[in-house]
C-alpha positions as CSV (number, residue, x, y, z in Angstrom):
1,M,96.1,220.2,111.5
2,L,99.7,221.4,111.4
3,A,100.7,218.4,109.2
4,L,97.8,219.2,106.8
5,R,98.9,222.9,106.6
6,L,102.5,222.0,106.0
7,A,101.5,219.4,103.3
8,R,99.2,222.0,101.6
9,R,101.8,224.7,101.4
10,A,104.7,222.6,100.4
11,H,106.7,223.0,97.2
12,P,105.3,221.4,94.0
13,V,108.3,219.0,93.9
14,V,107.6,217.9,97.5
15,Q,103.9,217.4,96.6
16,L,104.9,215.3,93.6
17,R,107.1,213.1,95.9
18,R,104.2,212.6,98.3
19,L,101.9,211.7,95.4
20,L,104.4,209.1,94.3
21,V,104.5,207.7,97.8
22,A,100.7,207.5,97.6
23,A,100.9,205.8,94.3
24,A,103.4,203.2,95.6
25,S,101.2,202.6,98.7
26,G,98.2,202.2,96.4
27,G,100.0,199.6,94.3
28,T,101.1,197.6,97.4
29,G,97.6,197.9,98.9
30,F,96.0,196.5,95.8
31,L,98.4,193.5,95.8
32,L,97.5,192.8,99.4
33,L,93.8,193.0,98.6
34,C,94.3,190.7,95.6
35,A,95.9,188.2,98.0
36,L,92.8,188.4,100.2
37,G,90.6,188.0,97.1
38,Y,92.5,184.8,96.1
39,A,92.0,183.5,99.6
40,L,88.3,184.1,99.3
41,S,88.1,182.3,95.9
42,H,90.2,179.4,97.1
43,P,89.4,178.7,100.7
44,Q,91.0,175.2,100.5
45,A,94.4,176.5,99.2
46,S,95.6,178.1,102.4
47,S,99.3,177.6,101.5
48,G,98.9,179.3,98.1
49,S,97.1,182.3,99.8
50,L,100.0,182.6,102.3
51,L,102.6,182.5,99.6
52,R,100.7,185.3,97.7
53,L,100.7,187.3,100.9
54,L,104.4,186.8,101.4
55,W,104.9,187.7,97.8
56,C,103.7,191.3,98.8
57,L,106.6,191.8,101.3
58,A,109.0,193.0,98.6
59,P,106.7,195.8,97.3
60,A,105.8,196.7,100.9
61,A,109.4,197.0,101.9
62,A,110.2,199.1,98.8
63,T,107.3,201.4,99.5
64,I,108.2,201.9,103.1
65,H,111.8,202.6,102.2
66,F,110.7,205.2,99.6
67,A,108.3,206.8,102.1
68,V,110.9,207.2,104.8
69,T,113.4,208.7,102.3
70,V,110.8,211.3,101.2
71,A,110.0,212.1,104.8
72,R,113.7,212.5,105.6
73,T,114.3,214.9,102.7
74,D,111.1,217.0,103.3
75,P,112.2,220.6,103.7
76,G,109.0,221.5,105.5
77,T,109.7,219.4,108.5
78,R,113.4,220.2,108.8
79,P,114.6,221.7,112.0
80,R,115.3,225.5,111.6
81,P,116.3,228.2,114.0
82,G,113.4,229.8,115.9
83,L,111.0,226.8,115.7
84,S,111.7,225.6,119.2
85,A,110.6,229.0,120.5
86,I,107.0,228.4,119.2
87,G,106.9,224.8,120.4
88,L,108.2,223.0,117.2
89,G,111.2,221.2,118.5
90,P,112.9,218.1,117.0
91,V,110.3,215.8,118.7
92,H,107.3,217.7,117.3
93,L,108.8,217.9,113.8
94,M,109.4,214.2,114.0
95,A,105.8,213.6,114.8
96,V,104.7,215.9,112.0
97,S,106.8,213.9,109.5
98,A,105.3,210.7,110.8
99,V,101.8,212.1,110.4
100,T,102.5,213.4,106.9
101,T,103.8,210.0,105.9
102,A,100.8,208.3,107.3
103,L,98.5,210.7,105.4
104,S,100.2,210.0,102.1
105,T,100.3,206.3,102.4
106,T,96.7,206.2,103.7
107,L,95.5,208.1,100.7
108,G,97.1,205.5,98.4
109,S,95.5,202.6,100.4
110,L,92.1,204.2,100.1
111,L,92.5,204.6,96.3
112,A,93.6,200.9,96.2
113,L,90.4,199.9,98.0
114,L,88.2,201.9,95.6
115,V,89.9,200.3,92.5
116,F,89.6,196.8,94.1
117,L,85.9,197.3,94.8
118,H,85.4,198.6,91.3
119,L,87.1,195.6,89.7
120,R,85.1,193.2,91.9
121,G,81.9,194.8,90.7
122,D,80.8,196.0,94.1
123,L,80.5,199.6,93.0
124,T,79.3,199.3,89.4
125,G,79.1,196.4,87.0
126,M,81.8,193.8,86.5
127,P,84.5,195.3,84.2
128,F,86.6,193.4,81.7
129,D,83.8,190.8,81.2
130,G,84.7,189.3,84.6
131,T,88.1,188.1,83.6
132,A,89.6,189.1,87.0
133,A,86.8,187.6,89.0
134,D,88.7,184.6,90.2
135,A,91.8,186.6,91.4
136,L,89.7,189.2,93.2
137,G,87.1,186.9,94.9
138,A,84.2,188.5,93.1
139,G,80.8,187.2,94.0
140,R,81.8,186.5,97.6
141,P,81.3,188.9,100.5
142,L,84.4,190.9,101.3
143,P,85.4,190.9,105.0
144,L,85.9,194.6,105.6
145,P,87.9,194.3,108.8
146,A,90.4,192.0,107.1
147,A,90.7,194.4,104.1
148,L,91.2,197.4,106.3
149,T,93.8,195.6,108.4
150,L,95.8,194.7,105.3
151,L,95.5,198.3,104.0
152,A,96.7,199.7,107.3
153,L,99.9,197.7,107.3
154,V,101.9,199.9,105.0
155,P,100.8,203.3,106.5
156,A,101.5,202.0,110.1
157,A,104.9,200.6,109.2
158,A,105.9,203.7,107.2
159,S,104.9,206.1,109.9
160,V,106.6,204.1,112.7
161,T,109.8,203.7,110.6
162,T,109.8,207.4,109.9
163,A,109.5,208.3,113.5
164,L,112.3,205.9,114.4
165,V,114.6,207.2,111.7
166,L,113.9,210.9,112.4
167,R,114.0,210.7,116.2
168,P,116.3,213.2,117.9
169,R,119.6,211.7,118.7
170,G,121.5,214.7,120.2
171,P,121.9,215.5,123.9
172,R,118.8,217.0,125.5
173,T,119.0,220.5,126.9
174,R,118.4,221.0,130.5
175,A,114.8,222.1,131.2
176,A,115.7,223.7,134.5
177,N,117.5,226.6,132.7
178,P,115.0,229.4,132.4
179,R,117.0,231.2,129.6
180,T,116.6,229.4,126.3
181,R,118.9,230.4,123.5
182,F,117.1,232.1,120.8
183,M,120.2,232.7,118.7
184,A,123.6,231.2,118.5
185,Y,124.7,232.9,121.7
186,D,123.0,235.1,124.3
187,T,122.7,238.5,122.8
188,F,121.6,240.1,126.1
189,D,124.5,238.8,128.2
190,L,127.1,241.4,127.3
191,G,129.6,240.2,129.8
192,R,130.2,238.2,132.9
193,R,130.8,239.4,136.4
194,V,134.2,238.8,137.8
195,R,135.0,239.3,141.5
196,E,138.1,241.4,142.1
197,P,140.4,240.8,145.0
198,A,139.4,244.0,146.8
199,G,135.7,243.1,146.6
200,A,134.9,245.4,143.7
201,T,133.2,243.9,140.7
202,R,133.7,244.6,137.0
203,F,132.4,243.2,133.7
204,E,134.7,241.3,131.5
205,E,133.8,241.3,127.9
206,E,133.0,238.0,126.3
207,P,135.2,236.9,123.4
208,E,133.7,237.2,119.9
209,P,132.2,233.8,118.9
210,D,133.9,232.2,116.0
211,E,132.1,230.4,113.1
212,E,132.1,227.0,114.9
213,T,130.7,228.2,118.2
214,S,128.1,230.5,116.6
215,A,126.7,227.6,114.5
216,T,126.1,225.5,117.6
217,A,123.7,226.0,120.4
218,E,126.2,225.3,123.2
219,P,130.0,226.1,123.4
220,D,130.8,222.5,122.7
221,Q,133.5,221.1,120.6
222,P,132.7,220.6,116.8
223,P,131.5,217.1,116.1
224,A,134.1,214.6,115.0
225,P,134.0,213.3,111.4
226,R,131.7,210.4,110.9
227,P,133.6,207.1,110.6
228,A,133.3,204.7,107.7
229,P,130.2,202.5,107.5
230,G,130.8,199.2,109.3
231,G,128.4,197.0,107.3
232,L,130.8,195.9,104.6
233,P,132.2,192.8,106.2
234,W,128.7,191.7,107.3
235,G,127.3,192.4,103.9
236,V,130.0,190.3,102.1
237,A,129.4,187.5,104.6
238,V,125.6,187.5,104.0
239,L,126.2,187.7,100.2
240,A,128.5,184.7,100.2
241,V,126.1,182.7,102.4
242,G,123.2,183.6,100.1
243,L,125.1,182.5,97.0
244,A,126.1,179.2,98.7
245,V,122.6,178.5,99.7
246,E,121.3,179.1,96.2
247,T,123.9,176.9,94.6
248,Y,123.3,174.0,97.1
249,A,119.5,174.2,96.8
250,G,119.7,174.3,93.0
251,Q,121.8,171.2,92.8
252,S,119.9,169.3,95.4
253,D,116.7,167.3,94.5
254,A,115.5,167.2,98.1
255,G,114.4,170.8,98.2
256,S,110.8,171.7,98.4
257,A,109.0,173.5,95.5
258,L,106.8,176.6,95.9
259,A,104.0,177.4,93.5
260,L,104.6,181.1,93.6
261,P,102.2,183.5,91.8
262,G,103.0,185.1,88.4
263,G,104.0,182.0,86.6
264,F,106.9,180.8,88.8
265,A,105.7,177.3,89.5
266,D,107.8,174.7,91.2
267,S,110.4,177.2,92.4
268,P,112.9,175.7,94.9
269,A,112.4,177.2,98.4
270,G,116.1,177.1,99.1
271,V,117.0,179.0,95.9
272,L,114.5,181.7,96.8
273,G,115.7,181.9,100.4
274,G,119.3,182.2,99.1
275,W,118.3,185.0,96.8
276,L,116.7,186.9,99.6
277,L,120.0,186.6,101.6
278,T,121.9,187.7,98.5
279,A,119.7,190.8,98.2
280,L,120.2,191.6,101.9
281,G,123.9,191.3,101.5
282,L,124.0,193.7,98.6
283,A,121.9,196.2,100.6
284,L,124.3,195.9,103.5
285,T,127.5,196.4,101.4
286,G,126.2,199.5,99.6
287,P,127.4,202.2,102.2
288,G,130.7,200.5,102.7
289,L,131.4,200.1,99.0
290,T,130.5,203.8,98.4
291,H,132.9,204.9,101.1
292,L,135.6,202.6,99.6
293,T,135.0,204.1,96.2
294,G,135.6,207.6,97.6
295,R,138.9,206.4,99.1
296,L,140.0,204.9,95.8
297,L,139.3,208.2,94.0
298,Q,141.7,210.0,96.3
299,A,144.5,207.5,96.0
300,V,147.8,208.2,94.3
301,R,148.3,212.0,94.2
302,P,144.7,213.2,93.8
303,G,144.0,216.5,92.1
304,A,141.3,218.9,93.0
305,L,138.6,217.1,91.0
306,R,139.4,213.6,92.4
307,L,139.8,215.0,95.9
308,L,136.5,216.7,95.8
309,S,134.7,213.7,94.3
310,G,136.2,211.3,96.8
311,R,135.4,213.4,99.8
312,V,131.8,213.9,98.8
313,L,131.4,210.1,98.3
314,Q,132.8,209.5,101.7
315,A,130.6,212.1,103.3
316,E,127.4,210.8,101.6
317,A,128.2,207.1,101.9
318,R,125.3,206.4,104.2
319,R,122.9,208.6,102.4
320,I,123.3,207.1,98.9
321,G,125.0,203.8,99.6
322,Q,122.0,202.0,100.9
323,P,119.8,202.9,97.9
324,L,122.6,201.9,95.6
325,G,122.8,198.5,97.4
326,V,119.1,198.0,97.1
327,M,119.3,199.0,93.4
328,C,121.9,196.3,92.9
329,A,119.6,193.7,94.6
330,V,116.6,194.7,92.5
331,A,118.7,194.6,89.3
332,S,120.0,191.1,90.1
333,G,116.4,190.0,90.8
334,A,115.2,191.5,87.5
335,F,118.0,189.6,85.7
336,A,116.7,186.4,87.3
337,L,113.2,187.3,86.3
338,V,114.1,187.8,82.7
339,T,116.1,184.5,82.7
340,L,113.1,182.6,84.0
341,S,110.7,184.3,81.6
342,S,112.8,183.4,78.6
343,G,112.7,179.7,79.3
344,A,109.9,177.1,79.0
345,R,108.1,178.4,82.1
346,P,104.8,180.3,81.9
347,T,104.7,184.0,81.3
348,V,104.6,186.5,84.1
349,G,101.2,187.5,85.3
350,P,99.8,191.0,85.6
351,L,100.0,191.1,89.4
352,T,103.7,190.1,89.3
353,L,104.3,192.9,86.8
354,L,102.6,195.3,89.1
355,G,104.7,194.2,92.0
356,A,107.9,194.5,89.9
357,L,106.8,197.9,88.8
358,V,106.3,199.0,92.4
359,V,109.7,197.6,93.5
360,V,111.7,199.0,90.6
361,G,109.9,202.4,90.7
362,C,110.4,202.9,94.4
363,T,114.0,201.8,94.2
364,V,114.8,204.2,91.4
365,L,112.9,207.1,93.0
366,T,114.6,206.5,96.4
367,L,118.0,206.6,94.8
368,A,117.1,209.8,92.8
369,T,115.7,211.4,96.0
370,A,118.8,210.6,98.0
371,A,121.1,211.9,95.2
372,V,119.2,215.2,95.0
373,E,119.4,215.6,98.8
374,A,123.1,214.9,98.7
375,R,123.6,217.6,96.1
376,R,121.6,220.1,98.2
377,A,123.6,219.2,101.3
378,H,126.8,220.2,99.5
379,A,125.4,223.3,97.9
380,D,127.3,225.6,100.4
381,T,130.6,223.8,99.5
382,T,129.9,224.3,95.8
383,A,129.1,227.9,96.3
384,A,132.3,228.4,98.3
385,L,134.4,226.8,95.6
386,L,132.9,229.1,93.0
387,R,133.6,232.2,95.2
388,M,137.2,231.1,95.5
389,G,137.6,231.1,91.8
390,A,137.0,227.5,90.9
391,P,135.8,226.8,87.3
392,A,132.1,226.7,86.9
393,A,132.3,223.3,85.3
394,L,134.0,221.8,88.4
395,P,130.8,220.7,90.2
396,R,129.4,219.0,87.1
397,R,132.7,217.3,86.3
398,A,132.9,216.0,89.9
399,A,129.3,214.7,89.8
400,L,130.1,212.9,86.5
401,L,133.2,211.4,88.0
402,R,131.3,210.2,91.1
403,A,128.7,208.6,88.9
404,G,131.3,206.9,86.7
405,A,133.2,205.6,89.7
406,L,130.0,204.2,91.3
407,L,129.0,202.6,88.0
408,A,132.5,201.1,87.6
409,V,132.3,199.5,91.1
410,F,128.6,198.5,91.4
411,G,128.0,197.6,87.7
412,P,130.4,194.5,87.5
413,L,129.3,193.5,91.1
414,T,125.6,193.5,90.1
415,W,126.3,191.6,86.9
416,T,128.4,189.0,88.7
417,V,125.9,188.4,91.5
418,A,123.0,188.3,89.0
419,E,124.8,185.6,86.9
420,L,125.6,183.5,90.0
421,A,122.1,184.0,91.4
422,A,120.3,183.0,88.2
423,L,122.5,180.0,87.5
424,P,120.8,177.6,89.9
425,L,117.4,178.6,88.5
426,T,118.3,177.7,85.0
427,L,119.6,174.2,85.8
């Protein structure tokens, strides 16, 4: 009930994000149901049905990634002072985020089921003169347990991933202490008792808390700066292996061919496996490259503009780096898709276009959501700079410089990887 209340009273922008998550979940659920419909229409082609089911992994992964990003940036389930006093600690807020994600994705899955049943003709008459009857398994009884199991995959995976990402990682407070801090420091403890040598007691005033200790719950030391992401060497290694596998499989005649849906017949299995490794390598190198870009901006006597842009990129390397890497992987895959479509092979089918739309849309929306959240995270820094007399155009110029630097680094990398990945497919 609390998740429903928070979802109902959220900001319109937050509601729009949740509706987009529901739309992405609906598109992925429809693709999964179409794979089930193809299996019903072609019971003898078990390998083709399995390939169509595996073809849905990319839209499902993009949908889950987008749902987790929306849950992480949801202001309604963000820890705030005073919530622990009413029983809404980090664990409860994590559970609320997981339930909210499950509600959004389940709504999309139910809409996908309604559209699928309508196109099959189970609710009303057969639309489109029955042109989609073969792909949807029309005229055959739909196994409802199998359909519901497929539709529950994305909501279950999204909610579990959200709970794992948002789980509390800080040290747990001792439950034996009866006094729980309600503010930054104990307001009612005006001093501490000190035993004098003669046996008399007096109160010694506590020192005034500074900004660092008042912002934390315990008189601990401020957290150390986060180190640079460590996935860059692994990402480069996986990327190199993927390109090598693609090149070897494209030149070898012994590789098996896969009749993938959407017009990609006789696609070499090794080439597709190598492209998956290439996409994984790009996703792993994203945070490290973003951090490295921030360091390059601060090299050789940086001014205020370059210093601010580089520090922000280093601080937000993990937040925006992974979506940038996924965007590069999707862009290289889209380049290969266009390269294959322009040749003598058959045209791309509507289900493949739907899957590509879900993947590209979720990737772009994930990157945009992460960029907006990074901007909000540094709103206090921007306001402090303006109070110190910095030009009003400085934040905009820094944002443009960051965007240009990322484009200068990731643009040539994406084009080079796309060319190398598409080369074995054109031979």
